[in-house]
TORMAR-691427 format. One record per residue: residue number from 1; residue in three letters; x, y, z of N, C-alpha, C in turn. Coordinates in steps of 0.2 Angstrom, whole numbers, always signed. Layout:
REM TORMAR-691427
[r NUM,ALA,[X,Y,Z],[X,Y,Z],[X,Y,Z]] ...
***
This chain:
REM TORMAR-691427
[r 1,MET,[-65,+69,+34],[-61,+66,+40],[-53,+70,+39]] [r 2,GLY,[-51,+70,+46],[-44,+72,+46],[-43,+79,+44]] [r 3,ALA,[-49,+82,+45],[-49,+89,+42],[-45,+95,+47]] [r 4,THR,[-43,+92,+53],[-38,+97,+57],[-30,+93,+56]] [r 5,GLY,[-30,+88,+51],[-24,+86,+51],[-21,+88,+44]] [r 6,ALA,[-15,+84,+42],[-12,+86,+36],[-16,+85,+28]] [r 7,GLN,[-18,+79,+27],[-21,+78,+21],[-28,+80,+20]] [r 8,GLY,[-32,+79,+26],[-39,+82,+27],[-39,+90,+27]] [r 9,GLY,[-34,+91,+31],[-33,+98,+31],[-31,+102,+25]] [r 10,GLY,[-28,+99,+20],[-27,+101,+13],[-33,+102,+10]] [r 11,LEU,[-38,+98,+10],[-45,+97,+6],[-49,+102,+10]] [r 12,ALA,[-48,+103,+17],[-53,+108,+19],[-53,+115,+17]] [r 13,ASN,[-45,+116,+16],[-42,+123,+15],[-44,+125,+8]] [r 14,ALA,[-44,+119,+3],[-46,+120,-4],[-53,+121,-5]] [r 15,ILE,[-57,+118,-1],[-64,+119,-1],[-66,+126,+1]] [r 16,LEU,[-63,+128,+7],[-65,+135,+10],[-62,+140,+5]] [r 17,ALA,[-57,+139,+1],[-54,+144,-3],[-59,+145,-9]] [r 18,GLU,[-62,+140,-10],[-67,+141,-16],[-74,+144,-14]] [r 19,ARG,[-73,+150,-13],[-80,+154,-10],[-86,+152,-13]] [r 20,ARG,[-86,+152,-21],[-91,+149,-25],[-91,+143,-28]] [r 21,GLY,[-87,+139,-25],[-87,+132,-28],[-93,+128,-25]] [r 22,GLU,[-93,+122,-29],[-99,+118,-28],[-100,+114,-21]] [r 23,PHE,[-94,+114,-18],[-95,+110,-12],[-94,+114,-6]] [r 24,THR,[-97,+112,+0],[-96,+115,+6],[-93,+110,+11]] [r 25,LEU,[-90,+113,+15],[-85,+108,+20],[-90,+106,+26]] [r 26,ARG,[-90,+99,+28],[-91,+97,+35],[-85,+94,+37]] [r 27,ALA,[-82,+97,+42],[-76,+94,+46],[-78,+90,+51]] [r 28,LEU,[-75,+84,+50],[-76,+79,+56],[-70,+78,+61]] [r 29,THR,[-70,+78,+67],[-66,+78,+71],[-68,+75,+78]] [r 30,ARG,[-64,+73,+82],[-65,+70,+89],[-65,+75,+94]] [r 31,ARG,[-63,+82,+92],[-62,+87,+97],[-65,+93,+93]] [r 32,PRO,[-71,+94,+92],[-74,+101,+89],[-73,+107,+94]] [r 33,ASP,[-70,+106,+100],[-69,+112,+104],[-61,+114,+103]] [r 34,SER,[-57,+110,+99],[-51,+111,+98],[-48,+118,+94]] [r 35,ASP,[-43,+121,+94],[-42,+128,+92],[-42,+127,+84]] [r 36,ALA,[-40,+121,+82],[-40,+120,+75],[-47,+119,+71]] [r 37,ALA,[-52,+115,+77],[-59,+115,+73],[-62,+122,+74]] [r 38,ARG,[-61,+126,+80],[-64,+132,+79],[-62,+136,+74]] [r 39,GLU,[-55,+136,+72],[-53,+140,+67],[-56,+139,+60]] [r 40,LEU,[-58,+132,+59],[-62,+129,+53],[-69,+132,+53]] [r 41,ALA,[-72,+131,+59],[-78,+135,+60],[-80,+141,+58]] [r 42,SER,[-74,+145,+61],[-75,+152,+60],[-72,+155,+51]] [r 43,ARG,[-71,+150,+48],[-71,+151,+42],[-76,+148,+37]] [r 44,GLY,[-81,+146,+40],[-87,+143,+37],[-89,+136,+38]] [r 45,ALA,[-85,+132,+40],[-86,+124,+40],[-90,+123,+45]] [r 46,GLN,[-94,+118,+43],[-98,+114,+48],[-94,+109,+52]] [r 47,VAL,[-92,+109,+58],[-89,+106,+62],[-93,+101,+65]] [r 48,VAL,[-91,+94,+64],[-96,+88,+68],[-91,+84,+72]] [r 49,GLU,[-94,+81,+77],[-89,+77,+81],[-91,+70,+79]] [r 50,ALA,[-85,+66,+77],[-85,+59,+74],[-79,+57,+77]] [r 51,ASP,[-79,+50,+78],[-74,+46,+80],[-73,+39,+76]] [r 52,LEU,[-68,+39,+73],[-67,+32,+69],[-68,+25,+73]] [r 53,ASP,[-67,+25,+79],[-68,+20,+84],[-77,+19,+84]] [r 54,ASP,[-80,+24,+82],[-88,+24,+83],[-91,+24,+77]] [r 55,GLU,[-93,+19,+74],[-97,+18,+67],[-103,+22,+68]] [r 56,LEU,[-107,+22,+72],[-114,+25,+73],[-111,+34,+72]] [r 57,SER,[-106,+36,+76],[-105,+43,+75],[-103,+45,+68]] [r 58,LEU,[-99,+39,+64],[-98,+41,+57],[-104,+41,+53]] [r 59,ARG,[-108,+37,+55],[-115,+37,+51],[-119,+43,+52]] [r 60,ARG,[-119,+47,+58],[-122,+53,+59],[-119,+59,+55]] [r 61,ALA,[-112,+58,+55],[-108,+63,+53],[-108,+63,+44]] [r 62,PHE,[-109,+57,+42],[-109,+57,+34],[-117,+58,+32]] [r 63,ALA,[-122,+58,+36],[-128,+58,+34],[-130,+65,+30]] [r 64,GLY,[-133,+64,+24],[-135,+69,+20],[-129,+73,+16]] [r 65,ALA,[-123,+69,+16],[-117,+73,+12],[-117,+69,+6]] [r 66,TYR,[-113,+72,+1],[-112,+71,-5],[-107,+65,-5]] [r 67,GLY,[-101,+67,-2],[-96,+62,-1],[-92,+65,+5]] [r 68,ALA,[-87,+59,+5],[-82,+59,+11],[-74,+59,+9]] [r 69,TYR,[-70,+61,+11],[-63,+60,+11],[-61,+55,+18]] [r 70,VAL,[-59,+49,+16],[-57,+45,+22],[-51,+44,+22]] [r 71,VAL,[-48,+45,+28],[-41,+45,+29],[-40,+41,+37]] [r 72,THR,[-35,+37,+38],[-34,+34,+44],[-27,+35,+46]] [r 73,ASN,[-25,+35,+53],[-19,+37,+54],[-16,+32,+58]] [r 74,TYR,[-11,+26,+55],[-8,+21,+58],[-4,+24,+64]] [r 75,TRP,[-1,+29,+63],[+4,+32,+69],[+1,+33,+75]] [r 76,GLU,[-4,+34,+75],[-8,+37,+81],[-7,+31,+86]] [r 77,GLY,[-10,+24,+84],[-10,+18,+89],[-4,+13,+87]] [r 78,MET,[-1,+15,+80],[+4,+10,+78],[+2,+2,+78]] [r 79,SER,[-6,+2,+76],[-8,-5,+76],[-11,-6,+68]] [r 80,ALA,[-10,-12,+65],[-13,-12,+60],[-20,-15,+60]] [r 81,GLN,[-21,-18,+64],[-27,-20,+67],[-33,-15,+68]] [r 82,THR,[-31,-9,+72],[-35,-3,+73],[-35,+0,+67]] [r 83,GLU,[-31,+0,+63],[-32,+4,+57],[-37,+1,+51]] [r 84,LEU,[-37,-5,+52],[-41,-9,+47],[-48,-9,+50]] [r 85,GLY,[-49,-8,+57],[-56,-8,+60],[-59,+0,+58]] [r 86,HIS,[-54,+4,+59],[-56,+12,+57],[-58,+12,+50]] [r 87,ALA,[-55,+9,+45],[-57,+10,+39],[-63,+5,+37]] [r 88,ARG,[-64,+0,+41],[-71,-5,+40],[-76,+0,+43]] [r 89,ASN,[-75,+4,+48],[-81,+7,+52],[-82,+13,+46]] [r 90,ALA,[-78,+15,+43],[-79,+22,+38],[-83,+19,+32]] [r 91,ALA,[-81,+13,+29],[-84,+10,+24],[-91,+8,+25]] [r 92,ARG,[-93,+5,+30],[-99,+4,+33],[-105,+9,+33]] [r 93,ALA,[-101,+15,+36],[-105,+21,+37],[-106,+24,+31]] [r 94,ALA,[-101,+25,+27],[-102,+27,+19],[-107,+23,+15]] [r 95,LYS,[-107,+18,+16],[-113,+13,+13],[-119,+14,+16]] [r 96,GLN,[-120,+15,+23],[-127,+16,+26],[-129,+23,+25]] [r 97,ALA,[-124,+28,+23],[-126,+35,+21],[-127,+36,+14]] [r 98,ASP,[-127,+31,+10],[-128,+31,+3],[-125,+37,+0]] [r 99,LEU,[-118,+38,+1],[-114,+43,-2],[-113,+41,-7]] [r 100,ARG,[-112,+47,-13],[-111,+46,-20],[-104,+45,-22]] [r 101,HIS,[-99,+48,-17],[-93,+48,-19],[-88,+48,-13]] [r 102,VAL,[-83,+43,-13],[-79,+42,-6],[-72,+42,-9]] [r 103,ILE,[-67,+46,-7],[-60,+46,-9],[-57,+42,-2]] [r 104,TRP,[-54,+36,-4],[-50,+33,+2],[-43,+34,+1]] [r 105,SER,[-40,+37,+6],[-33,+37,+6],[-29,+31,+8]] [r 106,THR,[-25,+29,+2],[-23,+21,+3],[-16,+21,+1]] [r 107,LEU,[-12,+16,+0],[-6,+15,-2],[-5,+8,-5]] [r 108,GLU,[+1,+6,-8],[+2,-1,-10],[+4,-5,-4]] [r 109,ASP,[+2,-12,-7],[+3,-17,-2],[+11,-19,-3]] [r 110,THR,[+16,-17,+1],[+23,-19,+1],[+25,-25,+0]] [r 111,ARG,[+21,-30,+2],[+22,-37,+2],[+22,-40,-5]] [r 112,GLU,[+21,-36,-10],[+21,-37,-17],[+29,-38,-18]] [r 113,ARG,[+32,-33,-15],[+39,-33,-18],[+44,-36,-11]] [r 114,LEU,[+42,-35,-5],[+45,-37,+0],[+41,-41,+5]] [r 115,PRO,[+40,-48,+3],[+36,-53,+7],[+38,-54,+14]] [r 116,VAL,[+34,-56,+18],[+35,-57,+25],[+41,-63,+24]] [r 117,THR,[+41,-66,+20],[+47,-73,+19],[+53,-70,+18]] [r 118,ASP,[+55,-64,+16],[+61,-61,+14],[+65,-59,+21]] [r 119,PRO,[+69,-63,+21],[+74,-64,+27],[+78,-57,+29]] [r 120,ARG,[+78,-52,+23],[+82,-46,+24],[+78,-42,+28]] [r 121,VAL,[+71,-42,+30],[+67,-37,+33],[+63,-39,+39]] [r 122,PRO,[+62,-36,+44],[+59,-38,+50],[+51,-38,+48]] [r 123,VAL,[+47,-42,+51],[+41,-44,+50],[+37,-41,+57]] [r 124,PHE,[+31,-37,+56],[+27,-35,+60],[+20,-39,+61]] [r 125,ASP,[+18,-40,+68],[+12,-44,+69],[+12,-49,+65]] [r 126,GLY,[+17,-52,+63],[+18,-58,+59],[+15,-59,+52]] [r 127,SER,[+12,-53,+50],[+9,-52,+43],[+10,-47,+39]] [r 128,TYR,[+15,-42,+42],[+16,-34,+38],[+23,-34,+39]] [r 129,THR,[+25,-32,+32],[+32,-28,+30],[+32,-22,+33]] [r 130,VAL,[+27,-18,+30],[+27,-10,+31],[+19,-9,+33]] [r 131,PRO,[+18,-10,+40],[+10,-9,+42],[+6,-4,+39]] [r 132,HIS,[+10,+3,+40],[+6,+8,+38],[+4,+9,+31]] [r 133,PHE,[+8,+4,+26],[+6,+3,+20],[+2,-2,+19]] [r 134,ASP,[+2,-8,+21],[+0,-14,+20],[-8,-14,+23]] [r 135,ALA,[-8,-12,+28],[-16,-12,+31],[-20,-8,+28]] [r 136,LYS,[-17,-1,+25],[-22,+2,+20],[-24,-1,+14]] [r 137,ALA,[-19,-4,+11],[-19,-9,+5],[-26,-14,+6]] [r 138,GLU,[-25,-18,+13],[-30,-23,+14],[-36,-20,+15]] [r 139,ALA,[-37,-14,+17],[-43,-11,+19],[-47,-9,+13]] [r 140,ASP,[-43,-8,+6],[-47,-6,+0],[-53,-11,-1]] [r 141,ARG,[-53,-16,+0],[-58,-23,-1],[-64,-21,+4]] [r 142,PHE,[-65,-17,+10],[-70,-15,+12],[-74,-11,+9]] [r 143,PHE,[-72,-6,+4],[-75,-1,+1],[-78,-5,-5]] [r 144,VAL,[-74,-10,-9],[-76,-14,-15],[-80,-18,-13]] [r 145,ASP,[-80,-22,-8],[-85,-28,-6],[-92,-24,-3]] [r 146,LEU,[-92,-19,-1],[-98,-15,+1],[-101,-12,-5]] [r 147,GLY,[-98,-11,-11],[-100,-7,-17],[-100,+0,-15]] [r 148,VAL,[-96,+3,-11],[-95,+10,-10],[-93,+13,-16]] [r 149,PRO,[-96,+18,-19],[-93,+21,-25],[-87,+26,-22]] [r 150,THR,[-81,+23,-25],[-74,+25,-20],[-68,+26,-26]] [r 151,THR,[-66,+32,-25],[-58,+32,-29],[-53,+30,-23]] [r 152,PHE,[-49,+26,-26],[-43,+25,-21],[-37,+29,-23]] [r 153,LEU,[-35,+34,-18],[-30,+39,-19],[-24,+37,-15]] [r 154,ARG,[-19,+34,-19],[-13,+33,-17],[-8,+37,-16]] [r 155,THR,[-7,+39,-10],[-2,+44,-8],[+6,+42,-8]] [r 156,THR,[+9,+45,-5],[+16,+45,-4],[+21,+48,+1]] [r 157,PHE,[+26,+49,+1],[+30,+52,+5],[+28,+59,+6]] [r 158,TYR,[+29,+63,+13],[+27,+68,+14],[+33,+73,+15]] [r 159,TRP,[+34,+78,+11],[+40,+82,+12],[+41,+86,+17]] [r 160,GLU,[+35,+86,+22],[+35,+89,+28],[+40,+84,+33]] [r 161,ALA,[+41,+78,+31],[+45,+74,+35],[+52,+77,+36]] [r 162,PHE,[+54,+82,+30],[+60,+85,+31],[+61,+90,+37]] [r 163,LEU,[+56,+93,+40],[+55,+97,+45],[+54,+93,+51]] [r 164,GLN,[+54,+86,+51],[+52,+82,+56],[+59,+78,+58]] [r 165,GLY,[+64,+79,+56],[+70,+74,+57],[+74,+72,+52]] [r 166,PHE,[+70,+72,+45],[+74,+69,+40],[+79,+73,+35]] [r 167,GLY,[+78,+80,+38],[+82,+85,+34],[+89,+85,+35]] [r 168,PRO,[+93,+88,+31],[+99,+88,+32],[+103,+91,+39]] [r 169,ARG,[+107,+88,+42],[+111,+89,+48],[+118,+91,+47]] [r 170,ARG,[+121,+94,+51],[+128,+95,+49],[+132,+90,+55]] [r 171,ASP,[+137,+88,+50],[+142,+84,+52],[+148,+86,+57]] [r 172,GLU,[+153,+82,+59],[+157,+84,+64],[+161,+90,+61]] [r 173,SER,[+162,+90,+54],[+165,+97,+51],[+161,+103,+51]] [r 174,GLY,[+155,+102,+51],[+150,+107,+51],[+147,+108,+44]] [r 175,GLN,[+148,+103,+39],[+144,+103,+34],[+138,+99,+34]] [r 176,LEU,[+133,+101,+30],[+126,+100,+29],[+126,+93,+25]] [r 177,VAL,[+123,+88,+29],[+124,+82,+26],[+116,+78,+26]] [r 178,LEU,[+114,+76,+20],[+107,+73,+19],[+109,+65,+18]] [r 179,THR,[+105,+62,+23],[+107,+55,+24],[+100,+50,+22]] [r 180,LEU,[+96,+51,+17],[+92,+47,+15],[+93,+40,+14]] [r 181,PRO,[+90,+35,+16],[+92,+28,+14],[+89,+25,+7]] [r 182,MET,[+91,+30,+2],[+87,+28,-5],[+93,+27,-10]] [r 183,GLY,[+99,+27,-9],[+105,+25,-14],[+103,+30,-19]] [r 184,ASP,[+103,+26,-25],[+104,+32,-31],[+97,+32,-33]] [r 185,SER,[+91,+29,-30],[+84,+28,-33],[+81,+35,-32]] [r 186,ALA,[+76,+35,-35],[+70,+42,-35],[+65,+41,-28]] [r 187,LEU,[+64,+45,-26],[+58,+46,-20],[+53,+49,-23]] [r 188,ALA,[+47,+47,-23],[+41,+51,-25],[+38,+54,-18]] [r 189,GLY,[+38,+61,-19],[+37,+65,-13],[+31,+70,-15]] [r 190,ILE,[+28,+73,-10],[+23,+78,-11],[+22,+82,-5]] [r 191,ALA,[+20,+89,-6],[+18,+92,+0],[+11,+89,+3]] [r 192,ALA,[+10,+89,+9],[+5,+85,+12],[-2,+89,+9]] [r 193,GLU,[-2,+96,+10],[-8,+99,+7],[-10,+98,+1]] [r 194,ASP,[-5,+97,-4],[-7,+95,-11],[-11,+89,-12]] [r 195,ILE,[-10,+85,-7],[-15,+78,-7],[-21,+80,-7]] [r 196,GLY,[-23,+84,-2],[-30,+87,-1],[-33,+91,-7]] [r 197,ARG,[-28,+95,-10],[-31,+99,-16],[-32,+95,-21]] [r 198,THR,[-28,+89,-22],[-29,+85,-28],[-36,+81,-27]] [r 199,ALA,[-36,+79,-21],[-43,+76,-19],[-49,+80,-22]] [r 200,LEU,[-49,+87,-21],[-54,+91,-23],[-55,+91,-30]] [r 201,GLY,[-49,+90,-34],[-50,+91,-41],[-54,+83,-43]] [r 202,ILE,[-53,+78,-39],[-56,+72,-40],[-63,+72,-39]] [r 203,PHE,[-65,+75,-33],[-72,+75,-31],[-76,+79,-36]] [r 204,ALA,[-72,+84,-40],[-75,+89,-45],[-78,+85,-51]] [r 205,GLY,[-77,+79,-52],[-79,+75,-58],[-80,+67,-56]] [r 206,GLU,[-84,+64,-60],[-85,+58,-58],[-82,+53,-61]] [r 207,ASP,[-77,+55,-66],[-73,+50,-70],[-68,+45,-66]] [r 208,TYR,[-67,+47,-60],[-62,+42,-56],[-67,+39,-51]] [r 209,LEU,[-71,+38,-53],[-75,+34,-48],[-74,+26,-49]] [r 210,GLY,[-72,+22,-44],[-69,+15,-45],[-61,+15,-47]] [r 211,ALA,[-58,+21,-48],[-52,+20,-50],[-47,+22,-46]] [r 212,THR,[-40,+20,-47],[-35,+21,-42],[-32,+26,-45]] [r 213,VAL,[-30,+32,-41],[-26,+37,-43],[-20,+38,-38]] [r 214,SER,[-14,+37,-41],[-8,+37,-38],[-5,+43,-38]] [r 215,ILE,[-3,+48,-33],[+0,+54,-35],[+7,+56,-31]] [r 216,ALA,[+9,+62,-34],[+16,+63,-30],[+16,+70,-33]] [r 217,GLY,[+21,+74,-32],[+23,+81,-32],[+29,+81,-37]] [r 218,GLU,[+33,+77,-35],[+39,+76,-39],[+43,+70,-37]] [r 219,HIS,[+48,+68,-43],[+52,+62,-41],[+59,+63,-41]] [r 220,LEU,[+62,+63,-35],[+70,+66,-35],[+74,+60,-32]] [r 221,THR,[+80,+59,-33],[+85,+56,-31],[+88,+60,-24]] [r 222,GLY,[+90,+55,-20],[+94,+59,-14],[+98,+65,-16]] [r 223,ALA,[+103,+64,-21],[+107,+69,-23],[+103,+76,-26]] [r 224,GLN,[+98,+74,-30],[+94,+80,-31],[+90,+83,-26]] [r 225,PHE,[+88,+80,-20],[+85,+83,-13],[+91,+88,-12]] [r 226,ALA,[+96,+84,-11],[+101,+88,-7],[+104,+95,-11]] [r 227,ALA,[+103,+94,-19],[+104,+101,-23],[+99,+105,-22]] [r 228,VAL,[+93,+103,-21],[+87,+109,-20],[+88,+112,-12]] [r 229,PHE,[+91,+107,-8],[+92,+110,-1],[+97,+116,-1]] [r 230,ALA,[+103,+114,-5],[+109,+118,-5],[+107,+125,-8]] [r 231,ASP,[+103,+124,-14],[+100,+131,-17],[+96,+135,-12]] [r 232,VAL,[+90,+132,-9],[+88,+137,-6],[+91,+138,+1]] [r 233,LEU,[+94,+134,+5],[+99,+136,+11],[+104,+140,+10]] [r 234,GLY,[+106,+141,+4],[+111,+144,+2],[+119,+142,+4]] [r 235,GLU,[+120,+136,+5],[+126,+133,+7],[+126,+125,+4]] [r 236,PRO,[+132,+122,+3],[+133,+115,+1],[+129,+110,+5]] [r 237,VAL,[+126,+105,+3],[+122,+99,+5],[+126,+93,+2]] [r 238,ALA,[+129,+90,+5],[+130,+83,+3],[+126,+77,+4]] [r 239,TYR,[+125,+73,+0],[+121,+68,+0],[+125,+61,+2]] [r 240,ARG,[+124,+58,+8],[+128,+52,+10],[+123,+48,+13]] [r 241,PRO,[+119,+43,+7],[+114,+37,+9],[+117,+32,+14]] [r 242,LEU,[+112,+31,+20],[+113,+26,+23],[+109,+19,+20]] [r 243,THR,[+113,+14,+22],[+110,+7,+20],[+104,+7,+24]] [r 244,HIS,[+98,+2,+22],[+92,+1,+25],[+94,-2,+32]] [r 245,ASP,[+99,-6,+32],[+101,-10,+39],[+104,-4,+43]] [r 246,GLN,[+107,+0,+40],[+109,+5,+45],[+104,+10,+48]] [r 247,PHE,[+100,+11,+43],[+94,+15,+45],[+90,+12,+51]] [r 248,ARG,[+88,+5,+50],[+85,+2,+54],[+88,+2,+62]] [r 249,ALA,[+95,+2,+62],[+98,+1,+68],[+99,+8,+71]] [r 250,LEU,[+96,+13,+69],[+97,+20,+72],[+95,+21,+78]] [r 251,GLY,[+89,+17,+80],[+87,+18,+87],[+82,+23,+88]] [r 252,ILE,[+79,+26,+83],[+74,+31,+83],[+68,+28,+83]] [r 253,PRO,[+62,+32,+85],[+55,+28,+84],[+53,+25,+78]] [r 254,ALA,[+51,+18,+78],[+48,+15,+72],[+54,+14,+67]] [r 255,ALA,[+61,+14,+69],[+66,+14,+64],[+66,+8,+59]] [r 256,ALA,[+63,+2,+63],[+62,-3,+58],[+57,-3,+53]] [r 257,GLU,[+52,-1,+55],[+46,-1,+50],[+47,+4,+44]] [r 258,ILE,[+51,+11,+47],[+52,+16,+42],[+58,+14,+38]] [r 259,GLY,[+63,+9,+40],[+69,+6,+36],[+66,+2,+31]] [r 260,ASN,[+59,-1,+32],[+57,-6,+28],[+53,-2,+23]] [r 261,MET,[+51,+3,+24],[+48,+7,+19],[+52,+10,+15]] [r 262,PHE,[+58,+13,+17],[+62,+15,+13],[+66,+9,+8]] [r 263,GLN,[+66,+3,+10],[+68,-1,+6],[+63,-3,+1]] [r 264,TYR,[+56,-3,+2],[+52,-3,-2],[+52,+1,-8]] [r 265,TYR,[+53,+8,-5],[+54,+14,-9],[+60,+13,-14]] [r 266,THR,[+64,+11,-12],[+71,+10,-16],[+70,+4,-21]] [r 267,GLU,[+67,-2,-19],[+68,-8,-22],[+61,-8,-28]] [r 268,ALA,[+56,-5,-26],[+51,-3,-30],[+50,+3,-34]] [r 269,ALA,[+56,+6,-35],[+56,+14,-36],[+54,+14,-43]] [r 270,ASP,[+55,+11,-48],[+52,+12,-55],[+46,+11,-56]] [r 271,THR,[+42,+6,-53],[+35,+5,-54],[+31,+10,-48]] [r 272,PHE,[+34,+11,-43],[+31,+16,-38],[+30,+23,-41]] [r 273,THR,[+36,+26,-45],[+36,+32,-47],[+33,+33,-54]] [r 274,SER,[+33,+27,-58],[+30,+27,-65],[+22,+27,-64]] [r 275,ALA,[+20,+24,-58],[+13,+24,-57],[+10,+31,-55]] [r 276,ARG,[+14,+35,-53],[+13,+43,-51],[+14,+47,-58]] [r 277,ASP,[+9,+47,-62],[+11,+51,-68],[+9,+59,-66]] [r 278,LEU,[+14,+63,-66],[+13,+70,-63],[+9,+74,-68]] [r 279,THR,[+9,+72,-74],[+5,+76,-78],[-2,+75,-76]] [r 280,VAL,[-5,+69,-74],[-12,+68,-72],[-13,+72,-65]] [r 281,VAL,[-8,+71,-60],[-9,+75,-54],[-9,+82,-55]] [r 282,ARG,[-6,+85,-60],[-6,+92,-61],[-12,+94,-65]] [r 283,ALA,[-15,+89,-69],[-21,+91,-72],[-28,+91,-66]] [r 284,LEU,[-27,+87,-62],[-32,+87,-56],[-29,+93,-51]] [r 285,HIS,[-24,+95,-50],[-22,+101,-45],[-17,+106,-50]] [r 286,PRO,[-18,+110,-53],[-14,+115,-57],[-9,+118,-53]] [r 287,GLY,[-11,+119,-47],[-6,+123,-43],[-1,+117,-39]] [r 288,LEU,[+0,+112,-41],[+5,+107,-38],[+11,+109,-38]] [r 289,ARG,[+14,+109,-31],[+22,+111,-31],[+26,+107,-33]] [r 290,THR,[+32,+109,-35],[+39,+105,-34],[+41,+106,-28]] [r 291,PHE,[+46,+102,-27],[+49,+102,-20],[+54,+108,-19]] [r 292,HIS,[+56,+111,-25],[+59,+118,-23],[+55,+123,-22]] [r 293,GLN,[+49,+123,-25],[+44,+128,-24],[+40,+128,-16]] [r 294,TRP,[+40,+121,-13],[+38,+119,-6],[+44,+121,-1]] [r 295,LEU,[+50,+120,-3],[+56,+121,+2],[+56,+129,+3]] [r 296,LEU,[+55,+133,-3],[+55,+140,-2],[+50,+142,+3]] [r 297,GLU,[+44,+140,+3],[+39,+141,+7],[+41,+140,+14]] [r 298,HIS,[+44,+134,+15],[+46,+132,+23],[+54,+133,+24]] [r 299,LYS,[+58,+137,+20],[+64,+138,+22],[+65,+139,+29]] [r 300,ASP,[+61,+145,+31],[+63,+147,+39],[+60,+140,+44]] [r 301,ASP,[+58,+136,+42],[+55,+130,+46],[+61,+124,+47]] [r 302,VAL,[+66,+124,+42],[+71,+120,+43],[+76,+121,+48]] [r 303,SER,[+77,+116,+51],[+82,+115,+57],[+88,+111,+55]] [r 304,VAL,[+93,+113,+56],[+99,+110,+53],[+104,+108,+58]] [r 305,ASP,[+103,+110,+64],[+107,+109,+71],[+106,+103,+74]] 
***
């Protein structure tokens, strides 16, 4: 699933790159006539129309498959209930298709550290602190309760966000400034495509059935991110962290929810990063990139204006 997106696209590319590998690719998409879907088909993928809103379409798409990579997108509708419904449909379809291995792309429940009773953080839909984390964590139970053979793949912050508004910007003096709301805490990050490539390593063996695998590419503080930007961009980059309240007040789309996310990343930094053993991730995906390696590849995509 999500074969034309970030995570699923990484897995799709990894499968297609292994021309003599043990897996072939069935790419699920709502738009099989899209340019991205046609490109996958031209490279040998079987492209199948399927929609997370339509459980029957998922059953047809899963039929005869060995396994499925299941990823949902909270940001498309920004509704925890919609995301829960999508995950429920996928779990039911996987059970009906008798899949042997499902990887469910999930995240931690932030309410274990930032409960909805915490007066410091806004609450969404009466039940969620960071809906795009919490709903996925709630959805884990669908796969467990149905007895679907599942690996729970806990992802993290995409470095691609630095190309979409989170990267350094010039201040009034012209200096580049990085303003992550992370204080001095380390942030676990990863290249989106490496999520999919790690998933292929999980599919390649059955040791991870029933397990939770938490992944990252590197754990860096804001100052360390700024230093890498400075090295790659060839000019100084200062790190000036915002507070979480300052971030929530920025007025950008979803600022309150993303501010809560960064507050969770900060206050749960030790447990969140320690759960992501980079040695384990690298064993699954030997080509796992550091932030420096990823940024070198995307240097020309960084906008600092």
